[in-house]
N, C-alpha and C positions, 0 to 999 in steps of 0.2 A: 627867494633867500640865499645867501651865498653859504660858499663852506667856511668862511669866519664867522658868519651870525651861528652856523650850527657848531660850532667850537666854543664859541661864546656861550651859549647856551649851555652846551656841557658843562663848561667851568662854573656858571652857576650854580649847577645843580651839586656840582662837587664841593663848592664852597659853601652852600647852605646846609649840605647833609655833614659836612664837619664842623659847621657850628651848632646844629642840633647837638650834635656827640659833644662837643663840649660844656654846652649848658648842662646837659645830662649828668655828664662829669661833675660839674662844678655842683649841682644839687648835693649828689653824692658824698662828696669832700665835705662839702659845707654842713651836711647832716652827721658825718664823722665827728665835725668840729663842734657842734654843739654836745652830742652824744659826749663827749669827753669833756667839755664843759662843764655839763650835767655833773658826771660821775666824780669831776673834781670838787663839785662844789664849787664853783664860780660865783663872783658875783650876779645878781639877777639882771643886773643891767646891760652887764656884758651879754649873758645869754640872748636876752631879747633883740639885742642889736645884731646879732648873729642871726636869730631868727627872722629879723626882716631881711637882712642879706637874703636867706635863702626863699623866702615870698620874692622876693625881685627877681631872683631866679625862676621861680616856680611860673612867674605873670610873663616870664619873655620866651618859654617854653612851646606854648600852644601857637603863639607867633609865629617864631622859626617853620614849626610843623606846617602851617597853612603855606607859608610863603614855600616850602621845599615842594608840599602837594600840586603847587599852580606851577611852578619852575620844572617839575617832574614830569607832569601831565604836557606841558608845553612842549618841553625836547622830547617826549614820545609822539607828539603830533608831528614834530617837525622830522623826525627820524623815517616816520613813512614814509616820507615823500621819496619817490623814485628816482628825482633827479641827483639824490645823492650814495644810490648805489654802485659799489665797488669802492668809495671813498674811504679815507683813512679817518677821517671826520665821523662818518659814518659807523663805522668799528669801533670807536672811541664812546661816540654817544650811546650803541647798543651796549659798549661794557660798563659805562657808569649807568643806567640803566638797571642793568641785571645785577648791578652789585647791591641796590637798595631793595628791600625786602617791598613790594607792593602794600603787604598786609600791617606794615609799622606805619604809612602813610594813612 
């Protein structure tokens, strides 16, 4: 595997981690929107529609998490290859790996 491939795998982990954060933030924002609609006495159809949107977000979170776990493990395996020792790409990969809490995977 080349340094370019290691860099690509690093960027995949960064992108999927960012995507997971976006879904979690979207779920939180959507829940607040629903709570506000309910508090304001909004039409039941509007509330139901917003709950559907929230459900769609919840459906995506496990998929993104599963992809992140796979990409993280893949990068972790590649980062252990001695051929990358001392490279800037390896430092970037290790930095990305250490920025993600493995307990959250």
